[in-house]
C-alpha positions as CSV (number, residue, x, y, z in Angstrom):
1,M,63.8,39.8,128.7
2,I,60.9,40.8,126.6
3,A,60.2,42.4,122.9
4,T,57.7,44.6,122.1
5,N,56.5,45.8,119.0
6,V,54.5,49.0,118.4
7,I,53.1,50.9,115.4
8,F,52.1,54.7,116.1
9,E,49.8,56.0,114.1
10,G,49.2,59.7,113.4
11,R,50.7,62.6,112.5
12,V,54.2,60.6,113.1
13,Q,56.1,61.2,110.2
14,G,58.1,64.4,109.2
15,V,58.3,66.1,112.8
16,G,61.2,64.4,114.5
17,F,59.4,61.3,115.8
18,R,62.0,58.5,114.6
19,Y,64.8,61.1,116.7
20,T,62.6,61.6,119.6
21,V,62.3,58.2,120.1
22,K,66.1,57.3,119.5
23,E,67.3,60.2,121.8
24,L,64.4,58.8,124.5
25,A,65.9,55.4,124.4
26,R,69.1,56.9,125.9
27,G,67.4,57.4,129.4
28,F,66.4,53.5,129.4
29,E,68.0,50.3,129.1
30,V,66.6,49.3,126.1
31,R,67.1,47.7,122.7
32,G,65.4,47.8,119.3
33,W,65.1,50.0,116.2
34,V,62.2,52.5,115.7
35,R,60.9,53.4,111.5
36,N,58.7,54.4,109.1
37,L,56.4,52.7,107.5
38,A,55.1,53.4,103.9
39,D,51.0,54.1,105.3
40,G,52.8,56.8,106.9
41,S,53.0,54.8,110.3
42,V,55.7,54.1,112.3
43,E,57.2,51.1,113.6
44,L,59.3,50.5,117.1
45,L,60.8,47.2,118.2
46,A,62.0,47.6,122.1
47,V,63.6,44.8,123.3
48,G,64.3,45.0,127.3
49,E,63.6,44.1,131.0
50,P,59.3,44.8,130.6
51,A,59.3,47.1,133.1
52,E,62.1,49.4,131.0
53,V,60.3,48.3,127.8
54,R,57.1,49.4,129.9
55,D,57.9,53.1,130.7
56,F,60.1,53.0,127.6
57,I,56.6,53.1,125.6
58,H,54.9,55.3,127.7
59,E,57.6,57.7,128.2
60,I,57.2,57.8,124.1
61,A,53.8,57.4,124.0
62,V,52.3,60.1,126.8
63,E,55.6,62.2,128.2
64,S,57.2,63.4,125.1
65,A,56.9,66.1,122.9
66,V,56.2,63.9,119.9
67,A,53.3,62.2,122.0
68,R,50.8,64.6,120.9
69,N,51.4,64.0,117.2
70,I,49.8,60.2,118.0
71,Q,46.5,59.3,117.1
72,S,46.8,55.9,118.5
73,R,49.3,52.6,119.2
74,H,48.9,49.6,118.6
75,S,51.1,46.7,120.6
76,R,51.9,43.1,120.4
77,E,54.1,41.0,122.2
78,V,57.1,39.0,119.6
79,P,59.9,36.3,120.6
80,V,63.0,38.3,121.4
81,P,65.0,38.8,118.3
82,E,69.0,37.7,118.9
83,G,72.0,40.2,117.7
84,I,70.1,43.5,118.6
85,S,72.3,45.9,120.1
86,G,72.3,48.9,120.8
87,F,68.9,51.2,119.2
88,R,69.0,52.6,115.7
89,I,66.6,54.6,113.0
90,E,65.6,52.1,109.9
91,K,65.4,53.3,106.7
C-alpha cells in the first residue's frame, strides 16, 4: 500500500473537478479524499496498491474530461494514514 498526495493547479474549482474525481475513484481500488484549497487549487489523497494509485492519478490528469483544466500537478508519497475507508469529497 502507498499513499500519494497530489495538488492540482489550474481551473480546478467551480468546474465539477472534485465530483469527477470522486466518480472516477469508483473504477479503481483506491481510498482517500479530494478537497478545495483556499488558493484555488485542489488537493487529493489516494491510498491503495501502487498500480491502482498511479492509474487513478493518470486517469484524472490525462484521460478525464477535467484534465484540460489542469495547468500543473505536484505529487509526493506520504505515510499511509490509518482509518480511511472509501473515497469522499472533503469540505
